[in-house]
C-alpha positions, 0 to 999 in steps of 0.5 A: 048559884053553885059552881059545878066542879069541872072534871079533868075529862071535861076540861081536856074536852073543852081545851080540844074543842077550843084548839080545833076552833083555832086551827079551823079559823072559826074564831074571830079576833074578838073571841080569840083572846077570851078563848086563849084565857079560857084554855090557860085556866083549863090547863091550870085546872088540869095540872092541879088535878094531876098534882093532887092525884099524884100526891094521893097515889103516893100517899096510898102507896106509902101507907101500903108499905107500912 
């Protein structure tokens, strides 16, 4: 089974959904820890994607200057 890569937009959407569940007190204590761990993973994924994109843009701009 192959894992589908999660897009930045999908990750942000999932984070927002989980935060809304927390704010609306829709999660019980048993689910809360799992959801918080998931948000942590999603945030790391977003940071990694942003960092990679920043490096790619910087490289493109550098190549344009040469």
